[in-house]
TORPA-709665 format. One record per residue (C-alpha): residue number from 0; residue in three letters; x, y, z. Coordinates in steps of 0.5 Angstrom, whole numbers, plus 2048, in hexadecimal, padded with zeros to 3 digits. Each point is the difference from the previous one (the first is absolute). Example, Ala and Ser with C-alpha at 12.3 -4.5 7.8 and 13.67 -1.06 7.14 Angstrom:
2
SITE   seq   type     x     y     z
SITE     0    Ala   819   7F7   810
SITE     1    Ser   802   807   7FE
//
This chain:
280
SITE   seq   type     x     y     z
SITE     0    Unk   8E7   859   9FD
SITE     1    Unk   803   804   806
SITE     2    Unk   803   807   7FE
SITE     3    Unk   805   804   805
SITE     4    Unk   800   808   7FE
SITE     5    Unk   806   803   803
SITE     6    Unk   800   807   802
SITE     7    Unk   806   803   802
SITE     8    Unk   804   807   801
SITE     9    Unk   806   7FF   7FC
SITE    10    Unk   806   805   800
SITE    11    Unk   806   802   7FB
SITE    12    Unk   805   7FB   803
SITE    13    Unk   7FE   7F9   7FC
SITE    14    Unk   804   7FC   805
SITE    15    Unk   7FC   803   806
SITE    16    Unk   7FA   7FF   7FD
SITE    17    Unk   801   7F8   7FF
SITE    18    Unk   7FF   7FD   807
SITE    19    Unk   7FA   804   801
SITE    20    Unk   7FD   7FD   7F9
SITE    21    Unk   802   7F9   802
SITE    22    Unk   7FD   800   807
SITE    23    Unk   7F9   803   7FD
SITE    24    Unk   801   7FA   7FA
SITE    25    Unk   801   7FB   806
SITE    26    Unk   7FA   803   804
SITE    27    Unk   7FC   7FF   7FA
SITE    28    Unk   802   7F9   7FE
SITE    29    Unk   800   7FE   808
SITE    30    Unk   7F8   802   7FF
SITE    31    Unk   7FF   7FB   7FA
SITE    32    Unk   801   805   7FA
SITE    33    Unk   803   7FC   7FA
SITE    34    Unk   800   806   7FC
SITE    35    Unk   803   806   803
SITE    36    Unk   801   807   7FD
SITE    37    Unk   804   806   801
SITE    38    Unk   7FF   807   7FE
SITE    39    Unk   803   805   7FB
SITE    40    Unk   808   801   801
SITE    41    Unk   800   7FB   805
SITE    42    Unk   808   801   800
SITE    43    Unk   801   808   800
SITE    44    Unk   7FB   806   801
SITE    45    Unk   804   806   7FE
SITE    46    Unk   7FF   807   7FD
SITE    47    Unk   808   801   7FE
SITE    48    Unk   802   7FD   7FA
SITE    49    Unk   807   801   802
SITE    50    Unk   7FF   7FB   806
SITE    51    Unk   7FC   7FB   7FC
SITE    52    Unk   806   800   7FB
SITE    53    Unk   805   7FE   806
SITE    54    Unk   7FB   7FB   803
SITE    55    Unk   7FC   7FD   7FB
SITE    56    Unk   803   7FA   7FC
SITE    57    Unk   7FF   7FC   7F9
SITE    58    Unk   7FB   7FA   801
SITE    59    Unk   805   7FB   800
SITE    60    Unk   804   803   806
SITE    61    Unk   7FA   803   804
SITE    62    Unk   801   7FD   807
SITE    63    Unk   7F8   801   802
SITE    64    Unk   7FE   7FC   7FA
SITE    65    Unk   805   7FA   802
SITE    66    Unk   7FE   800   807
SITE    67    Unk   7F9   800   7FE
SITE    68    Unk   800   7FA   7FB
SITE    69    Unk   804   7FC   805
SITE    70    Unk   7FA   802   805
SITE    71    Unk   7FB   7FE   7FC
SITE    72    Unk   803   7F9   7FF
SITE    73    Unk   801   7FF   807
SITE    74    Unk   7F9   802   802
SITE    75    Unk   7FD   7FC   7F9
SITE    76    Unk   7FC   806   7FE
SITE    77    Unk   7FE   804   7FA
SITE    78    Unk   803   807   801
SITE    79    Unk   7FE   806   7FC
SITE    80    Unk   806   805   802
SITE    81    Unk   7FB   806   7FE
SITE    82    Unk   806   804   7FD
SITE    83    Unk   808   801   801
SITE    84    Unk   803   806   7FD
SITE    85    Unk   806   7FD   7FC
SITE    86    Unk   805   803   7FB
SITE    87    Unk   800   7FF   7F9
SITE    88    Unk   804   800   7FA
SITE    89    Unk   7FD   806   7FD
SITE    90    Unk   804   806   7FE
SITE    91    Unk   7FD   805   803
SITE    92    Unk   801   7FC   807
SITE    93    Unk   7F8   800   802
SITE    94    Unk   7FE   7FA   804
SITE    95    Unk   7FB   7FB   800
SITE    96    Unk   7FA   7FF   805
SITE    97    Unk   7FF   7F9   7FF
SITE    98    Unk   7FC   7FB   803
SITE    99    Unk   802   7F9   801
SITE   100    Unk   7FC   7F9   801
SITE   101    Unk   804   7FB   804
SITE   102    Unk   7FE   7F9   800
SITE   103    Unk   800   7FB   806
SITE   104    Unk   807   7FD   7FD
SITE   105    Unk   803   808   800
SITE   106    Unk   800   800   7F9
SITE   107    Unk   7FE   807   7FC
SITE   108    Unk   7FA   7FE   7FC
SITE   109    Unk   7FD   807   7FE
SITE   110    Unk   803   807   7FF
SITE   111    Unk   7FC   806   7FF
SITE   112    Unk   802   807   7FF
SITE   113    Unk   7FC   806   802
SITE   114    Unk   7FD   803   7FA
SITE   115    Unk   7FD   806   802
SITE   116    Unk   804   806   803
SITE   117    Unk   7FE   804   806
SITE   118    Unk   801   807   7FD
SITE   119    Unk   7FB   804   804
SITE   120    Unk   7FF   807   804
SITE   121    Unk   7FC   7FE   806
SITE   122    Unk   801   807   803
SITE   123    Unk   804   806   801
SITE   124    Unk   805   7FC   805
SITE   125    Unk   7FF   7F9   7FD
SITE   126    Unk   802   7FE   7F9
SITE   127    Unk   803   7FA   7FD
SITE   128    Unk   804   7FE   7F9
SITE   129    Unk   801   7F9   800
SITE   130    Unk   802   800   7F9
SITE   131    Unk   806   804   802
SITE   132    Unk   803   7FA   803
SITE   133    Unk   7FC   7FA   7FE
SITE   134    Unk   7FF   7FD   7F9
SITE   135    Unk   7F9   7FE   7FE
SITE   136    Unk   7FF   7F8   7FF
SITE   137    Unk   7FD   7FE   7F9
SITE   138    Unk   7FC   7F9   801
SITE   139    Unk   7FA   7FE   804
SITE   140    Unk   801   7FA   804
SITE   141    Unk   7FC   7FA   803
SITE   142    Unk   803   7FA   803
SITE   143    Unk   7FE   7FA   804
SITE   144    Unk   801   7FF   807
SITE   145    Unk   7FE   7F9   802
SITE   146    Unk   7F8   800   7FE
SITE   147    Unk   800   807   800
SITE   148    Unk   801   805   7FA
SITE   149    Unk   803   806   802
SITE   150    Unk   800   807   7FC
SITE   151    Unk   805   804   802
SITE   152    Unk   800   808   800
SITE   153    Unk   804   805   805
SITE   154    Unk   7FD   806   803
SITE   155    Unk   7FE   806   7FB
SITE   156    Unk   7FE   7FA   7FB
SITE   157    Unk   7FA   800   804
SITE   158    Unk   7FD   806   7FD
SITE   159    Unk   800   7FD   7F9
SITE   160    Unk   7FA   7FB   800
SITE   161    Unk   802   7FE   7F9
SITE   162    Unk   806   7FC   802
SITE   163    Unk   7FC   7FC   805
SITE   164    Unk   7FA   7FE   7FB
SITE   165    Unk   806   7FD   7FC
SITE   166    Unk   803   7FC   806
SITE   167    Unk   7F9   7FE   802
SITE   168    Unk   7FF   7FE   7F8
SITE   169    Unk   806   7FC   800
SITE   170    Unk   7FE   7FC   806
SITE   171    Unk   802   804   806
SITE   172    Unk   7FC   7FE   806
SITE   173    Unk   804   804   805
SITE   174    Unk   802   807   7FF
SITE   175    Unk   806   802   804
SITE   176    Unk   801   808   801
SITE   177    Unk   806   801   805
SITE   178    Unk   801   807   801
SITE   179    Unk   803   806   804
SITE   180    Unk   7FA   805   7FF
SITE   181    Unk   800   807   802
SITE   182    Unk   7FC   802   806
SITE   183    Unk   7FC   805   7FD
SITE   184    Unk   7FE   7FC   7FA
SITE   185    Unk   7FF   7FA   804
SITE   186    Unk   7FB   803   804
SITE   187    Unk   7FC   802   7FA
SITE   188    Unk   801   7FA   7FB
SITE   189    Unk   804   7FA   803
SITE   190    Unk   7FA   7FC   802
SITE   191    Unk   7FB   802   7FB
SITE   192    Unk   805   7FE   7FA
SITE   193    Unk   802   7FA   803
SITE   194    Unk   7F8   7FE   801
SITE   195    Unk   7FF   802   7F9
SITE   196    Unk   805   7FC   7FD
SITE   197    Unk   7FD   7FA   803
SITE   198    Unk   7F9   801   7FE
SITE   199    Unk   802   802   7F9
SITE   200    Unk   804   7F9   7FF
SITE   201    Unk   7FD   7FB   805
SITE   202    Unk   807   7FF   803
SITE   203    Unk   802   800   807
SITE   204    Unk   805   806   801
SITE   205    Unk   806   800   805
SITE   206    Unk   803   806   802
SITE   207    Unk   806   800   805
SITE   208    Unk   802   807   801
SITE   209    Unk   806   804   804
SITE   210    Unk   7FD   805   805
SITE   211    Unk   802   805   805
SITE   212    Unk   807   805   800
SITE   213    Unk   806   7FD   7FD
SITE   214    Unk   806   801   803
SITE   215    Unk   805   804   7FB
SITE   216    Unk   808   801   800
SITE   217    Unk   7FF   804   7FA
SITE   218    Unk   7FB   804   7FC
SITE   219    Unk   7F9   802   802
SITE   220    Unk   7FD   7FB   805
SITE   221    Unk   7F9   7FD   7FE
SITE   222    Unk   7FA   7FE   803
SITE   223    Unk   7FB   7FA   7FD
SITE   224    Unk   7F9   7FE   801
SITE   225    Unk   800   7F9   802
SITE   226    Unk   7F9   7FD   800
SITE   227    Unk   802   7F9   7FD
SITE   228    Unk   7FA   7FE   7FD
SITE   229    Unk   7FD   7F9   7FE
SITE   230    Unk   7FA   801   7FB
SITE   231    Unk   7FB   7FA   7FE
SITE   232    Unk   7FE   7FF   7F9
SITE   233    Unk   7F9   803   801
SITE   234    Unk   803   806   803
SITE   235    Unk   800   7FF   808
SITE   236    Unk   806   802   804
SITE   237    Unk   803   7FA   803
SITE   238    Unk   805   803   804
SITE   239    Unk   803   807   802
SITE   240    Unk   807   800   803
SITE   241    Unk   7FF   807   803
SITE   242    Unk   806   805   801
SITE   243    Unk   805   7FB   804
SITE   244    Unk   805   7FB   7FE
SITE   245    Unk   7FE   7F9   800
SITE   246    Unk   7FE   7F9   7FC
SITE   247    Unk   7F8   801   7FE
SITE   248    Unk   7FE   7F9   7FF
SITE   249    Unk   7FA   7FE   7FB
SITE   250    Unk   7FD   7FA   7FD
SITE   251    Unk   7FE   7FF   7F9
SITE   252    Unk   7FB   7FC   7FD
SITE   253    Unk   802   800   7F8
SITE   254    Unk   7F9   7FD   7FE
SITE   255    Unk   7FD   807   802
SITE   256    Unk   804   803   7FA
SITE   257    Unk   7FC   7FB   7FB
SITE   258    Unk   7F9   802   804
SITE   259    Unk   801   807   7FF
SITE   260    Unk   802   800   7F9
SITE   261    Unk   7FA   7FB   7FF
SITE   262    Unk   7FB   805   803
SITE   263    Unk   803   806   7FC
SITE   264    Unk   804   7FE   7FA
SITE   265    Unk   802   807   7FE
SITE   266    Unk   807   7FD   7FE
SITE   267    Unk   7FD   7FD   7FA
SITE   268    Unk   7FC   806   7FE
SITE   269    Unk   805   804   7FD
SITE   270    Unk   7FE   804   7F9
SITE   271    Unk   804   804   7FB
SITE   272    Unk   7FE   807   7FF
SITE   273    Unk   802   806   7FC
SITE   274    Unk   802   806   803
SITE   275    Unk   800   804   804
SITE   276    Unk   7FF   806   7FC
SITE   277    Unk   7FD   807   801
SITE   278    Unk   7FA   800   7FB
SITE   279    Unk   7FF   807   7FC
//
């Protein structure tokens, strides 16, 4: 299987982001990729909730989703739209950070809403409250993409190893981690966490990322780490997208998943235990 990881610098205008997204997907398909993945919030990177309320749409009305479904059908590819920010019916008005798997016929075959919200204070000048604008998902998802079984996740999910163990034990061979990682935490943790998730589960890990300085008409501009990564089941980095936009191509041999799990079958070695508790 040949996969393509799209690394891009989305702004806060979905209509303006779409042509660049389509061009990179076409580039990856032209290089033979049959599974192509875009980053988190492919349609809109924005820190302004009021602006998001103006430009975001419900799933059924989202022009980016419709266009990318049509493109997947045109190119005959599996397309993992890392995530789109979409409106929901929630009374509190929060959005969903939703990943979509699209078939070569253009059908949506799986959806996953990001479960873990990025509520952090990285420094005095850099903080995030994702839960203020987005509702968390509640269900883990695995889905078939041709011969490969994918385990879906988004960005901050990466720090919760239990999720990936559950995905692997449910049959996932490839873990998808589309992201818009902070430069500070990206430099410190991005690669080591992705490699850890691959090693712990014996899965390939594909992590397409946003990169660079994101243009913003409103709200605080944002910078993301980039370095889209593809990691093998034994933990080797197969490809690193660096800090520039582009389509990163990598060939995957799914037999390596079974080989890694045979060498260290830790997914079958779970034990129940008590505690922890603090003994007197």
